[in-house]
OpenMM code with the backbone's topology and positions (N, CA, C; nanometers):
from openmm import Vec3, app, unit

residues = "MET SER GLU THR ILE ARG ASP GLU ARG TYR TRP SER GLU ARG ARG GLU TYR PRO ARG PHE ASP THR GLU LEU TYR CYS SER LEU ARG GLU GLY VAL ALA HIS ASP LEU THR ALA VAL MET MET ARG ASN LEU SER LEU GLY GLY CYS PHE VAL LEU SER ASP GLN PRO LEU PRO GLU GLN SER ARG VAL GLN LEU HIS LEU GLU LEU PRO GLU LEU ASP ARG ARG VAL VAL ILE THR ALA GLU VAL ALA TRP GLN LYS LEU GLY GLY PHE GLY SER GLY MET GLY VAL ARG PHE LEU GLU ILE ALA SER ASP ASP LEU ASP VAL LEU ARG ILE TYR LEU ARG GLU LEU ALA LYS GLU SER GLU LEU GLU THR".split()
positions = [
    Vec3(12.4026, 11.0898, 7.5050),
    Vec3(12.4193, 11.1299, 7.6888),
    Vec3(12.5231, 11.0822, 7.7112),
    Vec3(12.5760, 11.1880, 7.8165),
    Vec3(12.7758, 11.2262, 7.8049),
    Vec3(12.7469, 11.0542, 7.9210),
    Vec3(12.8495, 10.9822, 8.0015),
    Vec3(12.8975, 10.9161, 8.0694),
    Vec3(12.8639, 10.9607, 8.2174),
    Vec3(12.8651, 11.0960, 8.2577),
    Vec3(12.8212, 11.1455, 8.3609),
    Vec3(12.6960, 11.1365, 8.3778),
    Vec3(12.6305, 11.1360, 8.2983),
    Vec3(12.4593, 11.0570, 8.3189),
    Vec3(12.4404, 10.9429, 8.3122),
    Vec3(12.5291, 10.8351, 8.3717),
    Vec3(12.5091, 10.7308, 8.3438),
    Vec3(12.5636, 10.6859, 8.5082),
    Vec3(12.6411, 10.7274, 8.5649),
    Vec3(12.6900, 10.7264, 8.7441),
    Vec3(12.6357, 10.7836, 8.8140),
    Vec3(12.6716, 10.6769, 8.9233),
    Vec3(12.5194, 10.6665, 8.9837),
    Vec3(12.5675, 10.8067, 9.1398),
    Vec3(12.6505, 10.8371, 9.0958),
    Vec3(12.7012, 11.0003, 9.1855),
    Vec3(12.6316, 11.0888, 9.1181),
    Vec3(12.6428, 11.1020, 8.9947),
    Vec3(12.5944, 11.2321, 8.9548),
    Vec3(12.4519, 11.2487, 8.9319),
    Vec3(12.3682, 11.0960, 8.9626),
    Vec3(12.1949, 11.0843, 8.9940),
    Vec3(12.2266, 11.1125, 9.1832),
    Vec3(12.2599, 11.0928, 9.2585),
    Vec3(12.2901, 11.0756, 9.4352),
    Vec3(12.2883, 11.2927, 9.4282),
    Vec3(12.3773, 11.3105, 9.3274),
    Vec3(12.3613, 11.4795, 9.4231),
    Vec3(12.2685, 11.5764, 9.3282),
    Vec3(12.1858, 11.5011, 9.2345),
    Vec3(12.0446, 11.5639, 9.2039),
    Vec3(11.9135, 11.5054, 9.3034),
    Vec3(11.9042, 11.4521, 9.3387),
    Vec3(11.8182, 11.3505, 9.4134),
    Vec3(11.7099, 11.4708, 9.5040),
    Vec3(11.5718, 11.4717, 9.5399),
    Vec3(11.5483, 11.5903, 9.5995),
    Vec3(11.4979, 11.5222, 9.6851),
    Vec3(11.5361, 11.3866, 9.7497),
    Vec3(11.4478, 11.3183, 9.8881),
    Vec3(11.5688, 11.2553, 9.9065),
    Vec3(11.6315, 11.2401, 10.0580),
    Vec3(11.7130, 11.1646, 10.0748),
    Vec3(11.6447, 10.9751, 10.0238),
    Vec3(11.7769, 10.8805, 10.0510),
    Vec3(11.7502, 10.7658, 9.9845),
    Vec3(11.8053, 10.6937, 10.1552),
    Vec3(11.7536, 10.5900, 10.1807),
    Vec3(11.7744, 10.5059, 10.3039),
    Vec3(11.7695, 10.3471, 10.2424),
    Vec3(11.8964, 10.2429, 10.3166),
    Vec3(11.9960, 10.1519, 10.2617),
    Vec3(11.8336, 10.0442, 10.3091),
    Vec3(11.8161, 9.9608, 10.2116),
    Vec3(11.6961, 9.8571, 10.2790),
    Vec3(11.7339, 9.7018, 10.1716),
    Vec3(11.6752, 9.6023, 10.2040),
    Vec3(11.6645, 9.5061, 10.1631),
    Vec3(11.5637, 9.4214, 10.1451),
    Vec3(11.4734, 9.5305, 10.0216),
    Vec3(11.3261, 9.4544, 9.9832),
    Vec3(11.3298, 9.3703, 9.8831),
    Vec3(11.2448, 9.2714, 9.8746),
    Vec3(11.1938, 9.2112, 9.8238),
    Vec3(11.0833, 9.2565, 9.7761),
    Vec3(11.0941, 9.3139, 9.5829),
    Vec3(10.9724, 9.3464, 9.5368),
    Vec3(10.9640, 9.2476, 9.4287),
    Vec3(10.7848, 9.3351, 9.3489),
    Vec3(10.8034, 9.2660, 9.1859),
    Vec3(10.8416, 9.4063, 9.0970),
    Vec3(10.8411, 9.3780, 9.0135),
    Vec3(10.8516, 9.4288, 8.8957),
    Vec3(10.8212, 9.3628, 8.7758),
    Vec3(10.7816, 9.4600, 8.7199),
    Vec3(10.6895, 9.4725, 8.5805),
    Vec3(10.7399, 9.5329, 8.4645),
    Vec3(10.7851, 9.5195, 8.3431),
    Vec3(10.8051, 9.5724, 8.2515),
    Vec3(10.6963, 9.6241, 8.1665),
    Vec3(10.6738, 9.7557, 8.1282),
    Vec3(10.5283, 9.8120, 8.0825),
    Vec3(10.4465, 9.7117, 8.1410),
    Vec3(10.3276, 9.6767, 8.0515),
    Vec3(10.2233, 9.6427, 8.1365),
    Vec3(10.2542, 9.4617, 8.0810),
    Vec3(10.2530, 9.4293, 7.9533),
    Vec3(10.2059, 9.2717, 7.9047),
    Vec3(10.3136, 9.1902, 7.9618),
    Vec3(10.4401, 9.2263, 8.0017),
    Vec3(10.4705, 9.1427, 8.1193),
    Vec3(10.4737, 9.0961, 8.2081),
    Vec3(10.4910, 8.9840, 8.2114),
    Vec3(10.4287, 8.9186, 8.4100),
    Vec3(10.5665, 8.9902, 8.5034),
    Vec3(10.5256, 8.9730, 8.5672),
    Vec3(10.6306, 9.0510, 8.7563),
    Vec3(10.7128, 8.9683, 8.7745),
    Vec3(10.7958, 9.0171, 8.7788),
    Vec3(10.9828, 8.9199, 8.7903),
    Vec3(10.9983, 8.9918, 8.9716),
    Vec3(11.0474, 8.8697, 9.0590),
    Vec3(11.1022, 8.8910, 9.1887),
    Vec3(11.2780, 8.9875, 9.1325),
    Vec3(11.2856, 9.1094, 9.2446),
    Vec3(11.3739, 9.1586, 9.2538),
    Vec3(11.3862, 9.2409, 9.3986),
    Vec3(11.5508, 9.2672, 9.4334),
    Vec3(11.5617, 9.3052, 9.6000),
    Vec3(11.6265, 9.4534, 9.4972),
    Vec3(11.5805, 9.5353, 9.5870),
    Vec3(11.5379, 9.6737, 9.6075),
    Vec3(11.6574, 9.7072, 9.7058),
    Vec3(11.7853, 9.8173, 9.7143),
    Vec3(11.8860, 9.7843, 9.8248),
    Vec3(11.8670, 9.9495, 9.8438),
    Vec3(11.7924, 10.0270, 9.8059),
    Vec3(11.7459, 10.1737, 9.8448),
    Vec3(11.6264, 10.2025, 9.8072),
    Vec3(11.5804, 10.3327, 9.8505),
    Vec3(11.4386, 10.3874, 9.8101),
    Vec3(11.4236, 10.5316, 9.9423),
    Vec3(11.3745, 10.5894, 9.8433),
    Vec3(11.3020, 10.7247, 9.9050),
    Vec3(11.1887, 10.7577, 9.8585),
    Vec3(11.1305, 10.8827, 9.8318),
    Vec3(10.9907, 10.8796, 9.7900),
    Vec3(10.9835, 10.9365, 9.6528),
    Vec3(11.1317, 10.9747, 9.5883),
    Vec3(11.1055, 10.9907, 9.4362),
    Vec3(11.1366, 10.8230, 9.4007),
    Vec3(11.2876, 10.7785, 9.3974),
    Vec3(11.3228, 10.5963, 9.3488),
    Vec3(11.3667, 10.6097, 9.4332),
    Vec3(11.4269, 10.4352, 9.3576),
    Vec3(11.4856, 10.3551, 9.4622),
    Vec3(11.6142, 10.3008, 9.3391),
    Vec3(11.6453, 10.1941, 9.4062),
    Vec3(11.7996, 10.1625, 9.3266),
    Vec3(11.7374, 9.9590, 9.3411),
    Vec3(11.7447, 9.9704, 9.1845),
    Vec3(11.6894, 9.7553, 9.2107),
    Vec3(11.8524, 9.7350, 9.1706),
    Vec3(11.8584, 9.5740, 9.2343),
    Vec3(11.9334, 9.4614, 9.1981),
    Vec3(11.9012, 9.3444, 9.0355),
    Vec3(11.9713, 9.3925, 8.9664),
    Vec3(11.9774, 9.3690, 8.8469),
    Vec3(12.0825, 9.2887, 8.7713),
    Vec3(12.0525, 9.1258, 8.6879),
    Vec3(12.1832, 9.0907, 8.6021),
    Vec3(12.1080, 9.1699, 8.4572),
    Vec3(12.0040, 9.1768, 8.4234),
    Vec3(11.9989, 9.2593, 8.3456),
    Vec3(11.9197, 9.3817, 8.3205),
    Vec3(11.9907, 9.4738, 8.3560),
    Vec3(11.8709, 9.5806, 8.3792),
    Vec3(11.8456, 9.6653, 8.2590),
    Vec3(11.7331, 9.6781, 8.2565),
    Vec3(11.6861, 9.6996, 8.1724),
    Vec3(11.7372, 9.8541, 8.1112),
    Vec3(11.6585, 9.8956, 8.0002),
    Vec3(11.7176, 10.0102, 7.9554),
    Vec3(11.6746, 10.1319, 7.9938),
    Vec3(11.7355, 10.2280, 7.9246),
    Vec3(11.6951, 10.3604, 8.0853),
    Vec3(11.5607, 10.4431, 7.9922),
    Vec3(11.4914, 10.4912, 8.0161),
    Vec3(11.3636, 10.5217, 8.0070),
    Vec3(11.2718, 10.4163, 7.9606),
    Vec3(11.2982, 10.3000, 8.0538),
    Vec3(11.1950, 10.1533, 8.0150),
    Vec3(11.0837, 10.2386, 8.1149),
    Vec3(10.9635, 10.1960, 8.0925),
    Vec3(10.8472, 10.2013, 8.1771),
    Vec3(10.8324, 10.1031, 8.2921),
    Vec3(10.8265, 10.0832, 8.4074),
    Vec3(10.7727, 9.9861, 8.5060),
    Vec3(10.7038, 10.0215, 8.5870),
    Vec3(10.6781, 9.9336, 8.6066),
    Vec3(10.5787, 9.9354, 8.7204),
    Vec3(10.6471, 9.8416, 8.8499),
    Vec3(10.6656, 9.8860, 8.9722),
    Vec3(10.7081, 9.8107, 9.0466),
    Vec3(10.5952, 9.7807, 9.1960),
    Vec3(10.6000, 9.6668, 9.2806),
    Vec3(10.4818, 9.6031, 9.3216),
    Vec3(10.5884, 9.5937, 9.5135),
    Vec3(10.5883, 9.7102, 9.5468),
    Vec3(10.6318, 9.6432, 9.7046),
    Vec3(10.5488, 9.5878, 9.8033),
    Vec3(10.5956, 9.4778, 9.8644),
    Vec3(10.5427, 9.3819, 9.9260),
    Vec3(10.5749, 9.5054, 10.1002),
    Vec3(10.5072, 9.5485, 10.2111),
    Vec3(10.5696, 9.6058, 10.2741),
    Vec3(10.4506, 9.5206, 10.4558),
    Vec3(10.4730, 9.4099, 10.4543),
    Vec3(10.4599, 9.3443, 10.5653),
    Vec3(10.4406, 9.3905, 10.6763),
    Vec3(10.5600, 9.4450, 10.7206),
    Vec3(10.4730, 9.5425, 10.8245),
    Vec3(10.4342, 9.6438, 10.8683),
    Vec3(10.3404, 9.7075, 10.7555),
    Vec3(10.2504, 9.7943, 10.7507),
    Vec3(10.1131, 9.7064, 10.6999),
    Vec3(10.1365, 9.5533, 10.6230),
    Vec3(10.0196, 9.5421, 10.6096),
    Vec3(9.9546, 9.5460, 10.4703),
    Vec3(10.0593, 9.5856, 10.4330),
    Vec3(10.0470, 9.6686, 10.2735),
    Vec3(10.0934, 9.6607, 10.1164),
    Vec3(10.0939, 9.6282, 10.0212),
    Vec3(10.1198, 9.6979, 9.9068),
    Vec3(10.0988, 9.7673, 9.8671),
    Vec3(10.2684, 9.8316, 9.8067),
    Vec3(10.2242, 9.9847, 9.7649),
    Vec3(10.2398, 9.9533, 9.6005),
    Vec3(10.2119, 10.0292, 9.4695),
    Vec3(10.2202, 9.9615, 9.3591),
    Vec3(10.2319, 10.1189, 9.3282),
    Vec3(10.4312, 10.1206, 9.2241),
    Vec3(10.4219, 10.2302, 9.1510),
    Vec3(10.4462, 10.2052, 9.0174),
    Vec3(10.4083, 10.3033, 8.9631),
    Vec3(10.4660, 10.2963, 8.8343),
    Vec3(10.6141, 10.3988, 8.8193),
    Vec3(10.7379, 10.3880, 8.7343),
    Vec3(10.8266, 10.4317, 8.7038),
    Vec3(10.8750, 10.4289, 8.5542),
    Vec3(11.0187, 10.4484, 8.5537),
    Vec3(11.0796, 10.4490, 8.4670),
    Vec3(11.2371, 10.4273, 8.5172),
    Vec3(11.3121, 10.3602, 8.4183),
    Vec3(11.4598, 10.3505, 8.4492),
    Vec3(11.5432, 10.4556, 8.4142),
    Vec3(11.6145, 10.4940, 8.5183),
    Vec3(11.6693, 10.6496, 8.4290),
    Vec3(11.8110, 10.5971, 8.4535),
    Vec3(11.8986, 10.5608, 8.5309),
    Vec3(12.0104, 10.5021, 8.4388),
    Vec3(12.0535, 10.3372, 8.5026),
    Vec3(12.1437, 10.2859, 8.4419),
    Vec3(12.2298, 10.1318, 8.4621),
    Vec3(12.3452, 10.1693, 8.5203),
    Vec3(12.3939, 10.0363, 8.6240),
    Vec3(12.4906, 10.0010, 8.6511),
    Vec3(12.5696, 9.9089, 8.6194),
    Vec3(12.6211, 9.9008, 8.4946),
    Vec3(12.6123, 9.7029, 8.4082),
    Vec3(12.7828, 9.6139, 8.4890),
    Vec3(12.7649, 9.4979, 8.4987),
    Vec3(12.8456, 9.4266, 8.5172),
    Vec3(12.9116, 9.3862, 8.6457),
    Vec3(12.9661, 9.2827, 8.6965),
    Vec3(12.9848, 9.2256, 8.7813),
    Vec3(12.8786, 9.2953, 8.9591),
    Vec3(12.9027, 9.2479, 9.0107),
    Vec3(12.7936, 9.2449, 9.1351),
    Vec3(12.7730, 9.4565, 9.1407),
    Vec3(12.6553, 9.4023, 9.2562),
    Vec3(12.5846, 9.5294, 9.2513),
    Vec3(12.4653, 9.5648, 9.1196),
    Vec3(12.5174, 9.5384, 9.0417),
    Vec3(12.4677, 9.5628, 8.8896),
    Vec3(12.3015, 9.5798, 8.9837),
    Vec3(12.2620, 9.6832, 8.8384),
    Vec3(12.1265, 9.7200, 8.8707),
    Vec3(12.0700, 9.8262, 8.7798),
    Vec3(11.9373, 9.9112, 8.8198),
    Vec3(11.9308, 9.9817, 8.7911),
    Vec3(11.8557, 10.1306, 8.8742),
    Vec3(11.8831, 10.2637, 8.8394),
    Vec3(11.7780, 10.3396, 8.9343),
    Vec3(11.6913, 10.3673, 8.8601),
    Vec3(11.5427, 10.3691, 8.9401),
    Vec3(11.4431, 10.3963, 8.9199),
    Vec3(11.3666, 10.4653, 8.9493),
    Vec3(11.3271, 10.5914, 8.8366),
    Vec3(11.2614, 10.7011, 8.9200),
    Vec3(11.1032, 10.7219, 8.9099),
    Vec3(11.0809, 10.7227, 9.0493),
    Vec3(10.9034, 10.6764, 9.0801),
    Vec3(10.8387, 10.8160, 8.9268),
    Vec3(10.6856, 10.7883, 8.8937),
    Vec3(10.6359, 10.8578, 8.7801),
    Vec3(10.4818, 10.9383, 8.8899),
    Vec3(10.3893, 10.8131, 8.9048),
    Vec3(10.3057, 10.7742, 8.9794),
    Vec3(10.2607, 10.7113, 8.9878),
    Vec3(10.2006, 10.7243, 9.1643),
    Vec3(10.1844, 10.6280, 9.2802),
    Vec3(10.0177, 10.6958, 9.3598),
    Vec3(10.0104, 10.6306, 9.3427),
    Vec3(9.8237, 10.6481, 9.4539),
    Vec3(9.8214, 10.7092, 9.5746),
    Vec3(9.7950, 10.8150, 9.5947),
    Vec3(9.8107, 10.8598, 9.7601),
    Vec3(9.8188, 10.8333, 9.8692),
    Vec3(9.7005, 10.7101, 9.8389),
    Vec3(9.7315, 10.6678, 9.9622),
    Vec3(9.8156, 10.5497, 9.9890),
    Vec3(9.8345, 10.5303, 9.8816),
    Vec3(9.9698, 10.4223, 9.8625),
    Vec3(10.1172, 10.5696, 9.8901),
    Vec3(10.1079, 10.6497, 9.8261),
    Vec3(10.2336, 10.6994, 9.8782),
    Vec3(10.2230, 10.7834, 10.0492),
    Vec3(10.1122, 10.7779, 10.0887),
    Vec3(10.1552, 10.7877, 10.2364),
    Vec3(10.1832, 10.6602, 10.3400),
    Vec3(10.1141, 10.5532, 10.2755),
    Vec3(10.1891, 10.4397, 10.3344),
    Vec3(10.3765, 10.3972, 10.3447),
    Vec3(10.4222, 10.4696, 10.1766),
    Vec3(10.5695, 10.4351, 10.2014),
    Vec3(10.5961, 10.5796, 10.2912),
    Vec3(10.5493, 10.6846, 10.2854),
    Vec3(10.5768, 10.8089, 10.4101),
    Vec3(10.6406, 10.7013, 10.5145),
    Vec3(10.5289, 10.7165, 10.5646),
    Vec3(10.5426, 10.6043, 10.6865),
    Vec3(10.6304, 10.4371, 10.6636),
    Vec3(10.6420, 10.4238, 10.5554),
    Vec3(10.7252, 10.3185, 10.5780),
    Vec3(10.9180, 10.3710, 10.5508),
    Vec3(10.9487, 10.4854, 10.5153),
    Vec3(11.0345, 10.5989, 10.5240),
    Vec3(11.0686, 10.6557, 10.6602),
    Vec3(10.9403, 10.6930, 10.6883),
    Vec3(10.9946, 10.7371, 10.8218),
    Vec3(11.0313, 10.6385, 10.9380),
    Vec3(11.0386, 10.5253, 10.9445),
    Vec3(11.0766, 10.4223, 11.0092),
    Vec3(11.2488, 10.4020, 10.9780),
    Vec3(11.2481, 10.3741, 10.8367),
    Vec3(11.3765, 10.3280, 10.7788),
    Vec3(11.4230, 10.4646, 10.8008),
    Vec3(11.4167, 10.5636, 10.8460),
    Vec3(11.4650, 10.6837, 10.8797),
    Vec3(11.5074, 10.6742, 11.0066),
    Vec3(11.4533, 10.6444, 11.1203),
    Vec3(11.4193, 10.6541, 11.2497),
    Vec3(11.5416, 10.5111, 11.2807),
    Vec3(11.5674, 10.4049, 11.1880),
    Vec3(11.6724, 10.2767, 11.2065),
    Vec3(11.7745, 10.3730, 11.2272),
    Vec3(11.7859, 10.4080, 11.0975),
    Vec3(11.9148, 10.4921, 11.0666),
    Vec3(11.9847, 10.5619, 11.1116),
    Vec3(11.9278, 10.6276, 11.2349),
    Vec3(11.9149, 10.7099, 11.2802),
    Vec3(11.9836, 10.6488, 11.4202),
    Vec3(11.9400, 10.5460, 11.4478),
    Vec3(11.9803, 10.5005, 11.5873),
    Vec3(12.0855, 10.3581, 11.5323),
    Vec3(12.1276, 10.3093, 11.4214),
    Vec3(12.2821, 10.3265, 11.3839),
    Vec3(12.3820, 10.3511, 11.3601),
    Vec3(12.3414, 10.5330, 11.4053),
    Vec3(12.5090, 10.5661, 11.3801),
    Vec3(12.5088, 10.6834, 11.5248),
] * unit.nanometer
topology = app.Topology()
chain = topology.addChain("A")
for resn in residues:
    res = topology.addResidue(resn, chain)
    for name in ("N", "CA", "C"):
        topology.addAtom(name, app.Element.getBySymbol(name[0]), res)
């Protein structure tokens, strides 16, 4: 795999959905046997997110994300995989590509993202 594919700019040019900045705490589980770990999500879209982590998981690792959305009184569960890593220093973490999400959870995620889009428009 070329170094370009590990670069956030490479992925940003290929994203199908717009991403919105967020500071959303969520829980992440690697595979099915591990405990949930609290992490901070820095951006979010319908297709993926960026999660801060001092020790990003290897690319293609399967994960499960649990997003707590108190504004909507819901928890959204998403099966995903690590698409790329940002290693070392401040802001290290992993880009995560969503693979599976229940239709009800997808509806909730769309509502949440619409709210983030409105906030983003108000800030500009």
